[in-house]
C-alpha atoms as one frame of an Amber mdcrd trajectory, in Angstrom:
protein
  -7.876  -6.637  -3.977  -5.728  -9.722  -4.516  -3.629 -10.825  -1.560  -5.576
  -8.879   1.043  -6.892 -11.005   3.875  -8.728  -8.877   6.413 -11.337  -9.222
   9.117 -13.229  -7.138  11.632 -11.557  -7.932  14.950 -13.500  -7.567  18.187
 -11.678  -9.959  20.528  -8.280 -11.453  21.335  -9.099 -14.858  19.860  -9.912
 -13.400  16.440  -6.836 -11.158  16.400  -4.497 -14.091  16.902  -6.399 -16.883
  15.168  -6.980 -14.828  12.034  -3.240 -14.658  11.446  -2.433 -18.194  12.590
  -5.119 -19.968  10.558  -5.952 -17.626   7.670  -2.736 -15.610   7.225  -4.711
 -12.402   7.835  -2.562  -9.408   6.915  -4.940  -6.540   7.704  -7.081  -6.137
  10.790 -10.079  -3.826  11.018 -11.217  -2.313  14.310 -14.473  -0.526  15.052
 -13.456   3.024  15.912 -16.557   3.820  17.932 -16.814   0.498  19.755 -13.214
  -0.546  20.507 -11.711   1.033  23.612  -8.111   2.241  23.186  -6.717  -0.276
  25.709  -8.449  -3.171  23.952  -7.350  -1.892  20.536  -3.725  -1.817  21.716
  -3.985  -5.390  23.039  -5.544  -6.602  19.778  -2.859  -4.919  17.673  -0.117
  -6.517  19.775  -1.675  -9.973  19.406  -2.079  -9.455  15.662   1.525  -8.326
  15.170   2.997 -11.120  17.297   0.967 -13.927  15.713   2.492 -16.093  12.995
   0.840 -18.156  10.269   0.865 -21.839  11.259   1.802 -22.981   7.733  -0.037
 -26.293   8.187  -1.374 -28.203   5.195  -5.048 -27.500   5.942  -4.416 -23.754
   6.202  -2.277 -23.689   3.062  -5.026 -25.571   1.206  -7.517 -22.907   2.321
  -5.260 -20.094   1.089  -4.785 -21.861  -2.238  -8.568 -21.882  -2.694  -8.689
 -18.128  -2.089  -5.828 -17.591  -4.545  -7.650 -19.668  -7.158 -10.725 -17.468
  -6.758  -8.581 -14.322  -7.064  -7.040 -15.675 -10.268 -10.415 -16.621 -11.738
  -9.540 -20.323 -11.735 -12.720 -21.515 -10.058 -15.744 -22.933 -11.818 -19.034
 -22.460 -10.041
């Protein structure tokens, strides 16, 4: 689905870095393996993180958008 950037999150680093570097807008948690306290911490980190909006990260997102739009030759 275009515009969806998601990842399986298992630790604090990934919850925050996924948003900051990749503009992740959906996080996935393992229901049987993520303790409620950890899940709450990860959700808080995810919601409080902000995309860094740096050139290298924007360039990466533009590549993903090009793939979504079918503008990539392989």
